[in-house]
C-alpha positions as CSV (number, residue, x, y, z in Angstrom):
1,M,106.5,171.3,71.3
2,K,104.8,170.7,75.1
3,Q,101.6,168.3,74.1
4,K,98.3,169.6,75.3
5,T,96.8,167.3,78.3
6,H,93.9,165.8,78.8
7,R,92.2,164.6,82.0
8,L,91.1,160.9,81.7
9,G,87.2,161.7,82.9
10,E,86.8,164.1,79.8
11,L,88.6,161.5,77.1
12,C,86.8,158.5,78.3
13,R,83.3,157.2,79.3
14,M,84.1,155.2,82.6
15,V,82.2,152.3,84.1
16,K,82.6,150.3,86.9
17,G,82.5,146.3,86.6
18,A,79.2,144.6,87.8
19,S,80.4,141.2,87.7
20,P,81.8,139.0,91.1
21,T,84.7,137.5,90.3
22,L,84.1,134.1,91.5
23,K,80.3,133.9,91.3
24,T,80.1,134.8,87.9
25,P,78.4,131.9,85.7
26,P,80.8,131.0,83.1
27,G,79.9,131.3,79.5
28,E,81.3,132.8,75.9
29,H,82.2,136.1,77.0
30,P,85.6,136.8,78.7
31,L,85.5,138.2,82.0
32,V,88.5,140.9,82.7
33,V,89.3,140.4,86.3
34,T,92.1,142.1,88.4
35,A,94.7,139.0,88.0
36,E,96.7,138.4,83.9
37,F,94.3,135.8,82.6
38,R,90.6,136.0,81.8
39,R,87.9,134.5,83.3
40,T,84.6,134.1,81.5
41,S,81.3,135.1,81.7
42,D,77.6,134.3,80.3
43,T,76.2,137.7,79.7
44,W,78.4,140.6,78.6
45,Q,78.2,144.4,80.4
46,L,80.8,146.4,77.6
47,E,81.9,146.5,74.5
48,G,85.8,147.5,73.5
49,P,88.1,148.7,73.0
50,A,88.5,149.4,76.5
51,V,91.5,149.9,79.3
52,C,90.0,148.2,82.5
53,V,91.9,149.9,85.9
54,P,91.9,147.7,89.2
55,L,90.6,149.3,92.1
56,I,92.3,147.6,95.0
57,S,95.9,147.1,95.4
58,S,97.7,144.1,93.5
59,T,98.9,142.9,97.1
60,G,97.2,144.1,100.0
61,H,98.4,144.2,103.1
62,G,98.1,148.2,103.6
63,D,100.5,148.5,100.0
64,A,99.3,150.7,97.4
65,A,100.7,148.8,94.4
66,L,98.9,148.0,90.6
67,H,100.6,145.0,88.8
68,R,98.6,145.9,85.4
69,V,96.0,147.4,83.9
70,H,94.2,145.4,81.0
71,Y,93.1,146.1,77.4
72,Q,89.9,144.5,76.2
73,E,88.1,144.3,72.6
74,G,84.9,143.2,72.0
75,K,82.1,142.2,74.1
76,F,83.1,141.7,77.7
77,A,82.2,141.2,81.0
78,L,83.9,143.2,83.6
79,A,84.7,142.4,87.2
80,N,83.2,144.7,90.0
81,L,86.9,145.4,91.3
82,L,87.7,147.4,88.2
83,V,86.6,150.2,86.0
84,A,86.8,150.4,82.1
85,L,87.5,153.4,80.4
86,L,86.2,153.7,76.8
87,P,87.4,156.5,74.4
88,N,84.5,159.1,73.7
89,D,85.8,159.9,70.4
90,P,88.5,157.3,68.7
91,T,89.7,159.9,66.5
92,I,91.0,161.7,69.3
93,C,92.3,158.8,71.4
94,D,93.4,155.5,70.7
95,A,92.6,152.8,73.2
96,K,95.6,151.0,72.9
97,Y,98.0,153.8,72.8
98,L,95.9,154.9,76.3
99,Y,96.4,151.2,77.4
100,H,100.3,151.5,77.0
101,L,101.0,154.7,78.6
102,L,98.6,153.9,81.7
103,M,100.2,150.3,82.0
104,T,103.7,152.4,81.6
105,R,103.0,155.1,84.0
106,K,101.0,153.8,86.2
107,D,103.2,153.8,89.2
108,E,103.3,157.6,88.7
109,L,99.9,158.3,87.5
110,L,97.7,156.0,89.6
111,V,99.5,154.6,92.3
112,P,99.8,157.7,94.2
113,L,96.2,158.1,94.3
114,M,95.4,154.9,96.4
115,Q,94.2,155.1,99.5
116,G,93.3,153.4,102.6
117,T,95.2,151.1,105.5
118,A,94.2,147.8,105.1
119,N,92.5,147.7,101.9
120,V,94.4,150.1,99.3
121,S,92.2,150.9,96.7
122,L,91.3,153.7,93.6
123,K,88.3,156.0,93.4
124,Q,86.5,156.6,90.2
125,Q,86.2,160.0,90.3
126,D,90.6,160.1,91.2
127,I,91.1,158.1,88.1
128,A,89.0,161.1,86.2
129,G,91.3,163.7,87.3
130,V,94.5,162.1,86.0
131,E,95.8,164.3,83.4
132,I,97.7,162.7,80.3
133,P,99.7,164.2,77.5
134,L,98.2,163.4,73.9
135,P,100.0,163.6,70.9
136,P,98.1,163.3,67.4
137,L,96.1,160.3,66.7
138,A,99.0,159.5,63.9
139,E,101.6,159.5,66.2
140,Q,99.6,157.6,68.7
141,Q,98.9,155.0,66.2
142,R,102.7,155.0,65.0
143,I,103.7,154.4,69.0
144,V,101.4,151.6,69.3
145,A,102.6,149.6,65.7
146,R,106.3,150.4,67.2
147,I,106.0,148.7,70.6
148,E,104.0,145.8,69.2
149,E,106.5,145.1,66.7
150,L,109.1,145.4,69.2
151,A,106.9,143.3,71.5
152,S,106.3,140.4,68.9
153,N,110.2,140.2,68.3
154,I,110.7,139.8,71.7
155,Q,108.0,137.0,72.4
156,E,109.5,135.3,69.3
157,I,112.8,135.1,71.1
158,R,111.4,134.1,74.1
159,C,109.9,130.8,71.9
160,H,112.8,130.2,70.2
161,R,114.6,130.1,74.0
162,N,111.8,127.8,75.1
163,D,112.1,125.3,72.0
164,E,116.0,125.3,72.7
165,K,115.1,124.4,76.6
166,N,112.9,121.6,75.8
167,E,115.2,120.1,72.8
168,I,118.2,120.0,75.4
169,H,116.0,118.3,77.9
170,Q,115.4,115.7,75.7
171,L,118.7,115.2,74.6
172,L,119.5,115.2,78.4
173,S,116.8,112.5,78.6
174,S,118.2,110.3,75.3
175,A,121.7,110.0,77.3
176,F,120.3,109.1,80.5
177,W,118.5,106.3,79.4
178,M,120.9,105.6,76.8
179,I,123.1,104.3,80.0
180,A,119.9,103.6,82.6
181,K,117.6,101.5,81.1
182,N,119.6,98.2,80.9
183,A,121.6,98.9,83.8
184,P,121.3,96.7,87.2
185,R,119.1,98.0,90.0
186,A,120.3,98.4,93.8
187,S,118.6,99.8,96.8
188,M,118.6,103.5,98.0
189,R,120.1,101.7,101.1
190,T,123.1,100.3,99.4
191,V,123.9,102.9,96.8
192,A,123.2,106.5,98.8
193,P,122.1,106.0,102.3
194,L,120.2,108.4,104.8
195,V,123.0,110.5,106.8
196,R,121.8,112.6,109.2
197,R,124.4,115.0,111.0
198,P,123.1,116.5,114.4
199,V,123.8,119.7,115.6
200,E,123.7,120.5,119.2
201,V,122.0,124.2,119.1
202,S,123.3,126.8,121.0
203,I,120.9,129.4,121.5
204,S,124.0,132.2,121.3
205,D,124.3,131.4,117.9
206,D,122.9,131.6,114.1
207,Y,122.0,128.8,111.7
208,P,121.7,129.7,107.9
209,E,118.9,127.5,106.8
210,L,118.6,125.6,103.2
211,G,115.5,125.6,101.2
212,I,114.5,123.1,98.6
213,R,112.2,124.4,95.8
214,S,109.7,122.0,94.0
215,F,109.5,120.8,90.4
216,G,113.1,119.8,90.1
217,N,114.2,123.8,90.6
218,G,116.9,123.3,92.8
219,T,118.1,124.7,96.2
220,F,117.6,128.2,97.8
221,H,119.1,130.2,101.0
222,K,117.0,131.2,104.0
223,P,117.9,133.4,106.2
224,S,119.9,132.5,109.3
225,I,117.7,131.9,112.3
226,S,118.8,131.9,115.9
227,G,119.3,129.2,118.6
228,F,116.9,131.0,120.5
229,E,114.0,131.2,118.1
230,L,114.6,127.6,117.2
231,G,114.3,126.5,121.1
232,T,113.9,122.7,121.1
233,K,113.9,121.9,117.2
234,R,116.3,119.5,115.7
235,I,118.5,120.6,112.8
236,F,120.9,119.2,110.8
237,R,123.9,120.3,108.7
238,I,124.2,119.7,105.5
239,E,127.2,119.4,103.1
240,G,128.2,120.0,99.4
241,G,126.9,117.4,97.1
242,D,124.3,115.9,99.4
243,L,121.4,114.1,97.5
244,L,118.7,115.9,99.4
245,F,115.0,115.4,99.7
246,S,112.1,117.5,101.4
247,N,110.0,114.5,103.2
248,V,107.0,116.5,102.9
249,F,107.2,117.7,98.9
250,A,109.3,115.5,97.5
251,W,106.0,113.9,95.6
252,E,105.9,117.3,93.9
253,G,110.3,117.0,92.7
254,A,111.1,119.2,96.0
255,I,114.6,116.7,95.1
256,A,118.2,118.6,94.8
257,V,121.5,118.3,95.0
258,A,123.5,120.6,97.6
259,K,125.8,123.0,95.5
260,A,129.1,123.9,96.6
261,D,127.7,127.3,98.3
262,D,124.6,125.4,100.4
263,H,127.8,123.4,102.2
264,G,127.4,124.0,105.9
265,R,124.0,125.0,105.7
266,F,121.1,123.5,107.9
267,G,118.1,121.9,107.6
268,S,115.2,120.7,109.9
269,H,114.1,116.8,110.6
270,R,111.8,117.2,107.3
271,F,115.6,117.1,105.0
272,M,116.4,114.0,103.9
273,S,120.3,114.0,103.2
274,C,121.1,111.0,101.5
275,V,125.0,110.5,100.3
276,P,125.9,108.0,97.4
277,M,128.7,105.6,97.7
278,P,131.4,107.1,95.6
279,D,132.1,104.1,93.7
280,I,128.7,102.9,93.0
281,A,126.8,106.3,92.5
282,T,126.4,110.1,91.9
283,S,124.5,112.5,93.4
284,S,123.8,114.3,90.1
285,F,122.9,111.2,88.5
286,L,120.4,110.0,91.1
287,C,118.7,113.2,91.4
288,F,118.2,113.4,87.7
289,Y,116.7,110.0,87.9
290,F,114.1,110.9,90.7
291,L,112.7,113.7,89.0
292,T,112.1,111.5,85.5
293,N,108.5,110.3,84.9
294,E,109.4,106.8,86.2
295,G,111.7,108.3,89.7
296,I,108.7,110.8,90.4
297,E,106.1,107.9,90.8
298,L,108.4,105.6,92.8
299,I,108.8,108.8,95.1
300,R,105.0,109.5,95.4
301,A,104.3,105.8,95.9
302,A,107.0,106.0,99.0
303,S,104.8,109.4,100.2
304,P,101.5,108.0,101.1
305,G,98.8,110.6,102.0
306,G,96.9,113.2,100.9
307,A,98.1,116.2,99.1
308,G,100.7,118.6,101.0
309,R,102.2,118.1,104.4
310,N,99.9,115.4,104.8
311,R,102.2,113.6,102.1
312,T,105.4,112.0,103.6
313,L,107.9,110.6,102.2
314,G,109.0,107.6,104.5
315,I,112.6,106.9,105.3
316,E,112.7,103.5,104.9
317,A,110.2,103.6,101.6
318,L,113.1,105.8,100.5
319,S,115.3,103.3,101.2
320,N,113.7,100.7,99.6
321,I,113.5,102.4,96.1
322,K,115.5,100.5,93.9
323,V,117.4,102.8,91.0
324,P,119.5,101.9,87.8
325,V,123.5,101.9,88.9
326,P,125.3,101.7,85.8
327,P,129.0,102.1,86.0
328,I,130.6,104.7,87.3
329,E,132.5,106.1,84.6
330,R,129.3,106.5,82.5
331,Q,127.9,108.4,85.4
332,H,130.9,110.6,85.3
333,W,130.0,111.5,81.9
334,F,126.1,112.2,82.1
335,D,127.6,114.4,85.1
336,A,129.6,116.5,82.9
337,L,126.8,116.6,80.3
338,L,124.7,118.0,83.2
339,V,127.6,120.9,83.7
340,E,127.7,122.0,80.2
341,V,123.6,122.2,80.6
342,E,123.8,124.0,83.7
343,S,125.8,126.7,81.7
344,L,123.5,126.9,79.0
345,K,120.7,127.4,81.4
346,R,122.7,130.2,82.6
347,L,123.2,131.9,79.9
348,H,119.7,131.5,78.8
349,A,118.5,133.0,82.4
350,E,120.5,136.1,81.8
351,T,119.0,136.4,78.3
352,A,115.6,136.0,80.0
353,A,116.2,138.7,82.7
354,E,117.3,141.0,79.7
355,L,114.2,140.2,77.5
356,N,112.1,140.7,80.7
357,A,113.6,144.0,81.3
358,L,113.7,145.3,77.4
359,L,110.0,145.8,77.1
360,P,109.7,148.3,79.6
361,S,112.8,149.7,78.5
362,I,110.7,150.1,75.1
363,L,107.4,151.7,76.8
364,D,109.4,153.9,78.5
365,R,111.4,155.3,75.5
366,A,108.0,155.5,73.7
367,F,106.0,157.9,76.3
368,S,109.3,159.8,76.7
369,G,109.7,160.6,72.7
370,E,112.3,158.5,72.1
371,L,110.6,155.7,69.7
């Protein structure tokens, strides 16, 4: 049986937000803004339950996009870039049901209504004209209860995975310091000296670049850059197993080991490649050390200046840092642990991707009559 449709403007009272996002004095009431998090306000404008819809594109740049709508209960303030939908009759329309429906179908119901070139936006009257199917209240509440039950289960799994991740890191740290704490120390210039492999750039060739993520999150592949685009800029070849530092962001953990599939890529003069002496140290062991609290503080001390690109890791300063050097056999043992942990991390990443896809799938089934 086909469900009766209702216009949002008939189902809900619609109120545009009145609070400037950045200039509202903070206070005890939540301030709903376009971002996922809430700010605060010293006054309140509305009392929920309400569904809050952003009136501007989430991405800007001439693109029509809506990352989220919001659900809010109690007394709250609303930023002036959103409109609140407050159901007129809670016995006809459940606000949570409306929220889940609009969140699930926003790309179908709301995004096509966005207009503009540079500033893509929604008009309140267009939202009012949107028609939605509405089952009986009991069915709405059943669907909401089922969605929230499944969402709670997903969040519980996420928390469990996060706890496992923290435990694994603690075990790794314990294993590391067990062999590093009382180990002799030597300077980086003798343990893993800087190695430069300059490239003679040809304007007819392309050079695939490599990037280093901050906070110890490894390397990533950048698009190739042509020799013509490089011009007179210097680049250096990277080999698998290099211990890499971004000299402008090493202070925030842009330190990594080049993987096998990074071999043969290129980095600018801002990349520092260190190659450990094979009978003294391993790249993975040294990288782990530099990402510990002790190690990163040594990197920061060797990176004078302010924040960002004004805080540069010095070549000489890096060479003078003394690192723990336990017997190479013990470092190999630790490296084997790292390999096992990386396998677990990949499994967790796959699980996380599946969990991220699960809730949208549940919501889609819910509003297709399959839940």
